[in-house]
N, C-alpha and C positions, 0 to 999 in steps of 0.2 A: 503493499499499500503505500502510496507516495504522500511524504509530510509535507506540508506547506509551511513556509516560514511564518505565517499571522496564525496558523493553528497546530501549534506544537503538541505533540502525542510524547510523551504523557504531559498531561497539563502542569505546569508548576504548582508545586505545595504552597497556595498562601496561608496556610493555618498560622503560620509565626509570624505574619504581618497583618494581624487583624485590624479592620477598621474601628473606628471610633463606636459605631453601632451599626446595627443593620441599615440603618439609612446613611451609613459612611460619614460625612461629616455634616449632612443635612441640609445641604445648599438647596436639593432639590423641593425638599419637602417642604423648607422656607419659602422659597418663591411660588410654590404653587397655594400656599395658605396665604400667602401675602396677596396674591392677584383674586382669588375667590373670594377672601374677606372684602376686598372693596368694592365688589359687584352689588349694585343696589338691588332691593328686594323685588322691584318690580321685573329687573332683569331675571333673576333667580326664578321667579313665579313664571315667567314666560318661557324660561328654557325647561324647568323642571316642573309643570303642572302638577298640583295636587300630589306632589312628592313630600310635604312637611320641611319644607327649608326652615330655616330660623334666620334673624337678620343675622346676628350676631356669629351664630356659628353654624356651618351646614351640618345637617343631620348624618348620621350613618348611610341613611338611604342616598341622599344624593350624593354623597362622597363616594358609594357604592357606584352609581350610574356613571359619575364622570371618569371613573378608574378604568368602568368595564368599557366604556367609549375608547378609551386611552389604550388599553390593550388591543383593541380590535383596531384600531387606527394604527397603532406601531406596526402591527405586523404587515399591512399595507405599506407603510412607508419603508420599512425595509425591505421589501418586495422591490418598491419603486429605485430606492438607492440602488439595490441587487443589479436590477433593467440596467441603470444608465452604467454602473461600475463594471459590468459584464461586457456591455454594448450589446444588447437586446436578445431577443428570442433566441436565435441560433446560437449564441454563445453561453447562454444559461442553459441551453439544451448540451451542449459540448462540455460544459463543467459539471453533469451529471444530473441535472433537473429533468426528470419525466416532462415530455410533451403535454400531456394532460395536465400537470402540474402546473405548469406556466399558462395554460390557457385559462385553467380555473383562477389562477390567480390574478389574471388580465381581466377576465370576466367579473371578479369581486371588485377589483380596484376600479374599474368603469362603473360598476353599480355604486360604490361609496363616493367616489369624486366628480362621475359625469365625464371622464374622458379618460384616453388610452393613458398608459404610464409613459409612453415614448412622448405624448404631447402634453401633459399635464406639468405644472410648475407650482410646487408649494411657495407662497409669498414669503414662507418665514424661513426657507430653508434654501442655502445657496450650495452646490456642489461643486468643488473644484476637481474637476474629474483628471484633469492633467497632472497635478498635484498626487493625486492620489494613485493614477498608472504610474507615475514616477515613482514613487515609493513602492509600491510592488515590485518593480523591476530592481530597485535597490535592494529589497529585501531578498529577494531572490536570488541575486549576486552575492550578498552576504551570507544568506545559507549555505551556497554551493562553495563558497570559501571556507566555510566552517566558522565565521565568525558570530554566529548567533547563538551559539551555545547550547542548541537543543537539535 
């Protein structure tokens, strides 16, 4: 089995380098809480009708709704990144994805975002593909020179 520099086998054991908590440094949780706590009651009521939000604190139900949407969306965003990083359908297939899987993900993406992943752009995400591809080439070179240590 081929080992890819970006995915070492076996994975390093990070148990000795523990994070501060399961939240890491807590940056993501703090930003998320700060944003949602600034939303007006009418915005929350429109976004989550009948879900029992409270002005000062989001209820567990609303938090679960938001988290569930983020998880579903993140899978599709990951697919969108993979699509562009790999260079489209044919290269995803060459990389080992089954045709049916790619078609299924394209369909799910189009259903969620209203456009094909090749055409869609997230206004809040910028891909620097040249830099990403250059990094892949450099990691491959370092790997084959034995400079990566795994």
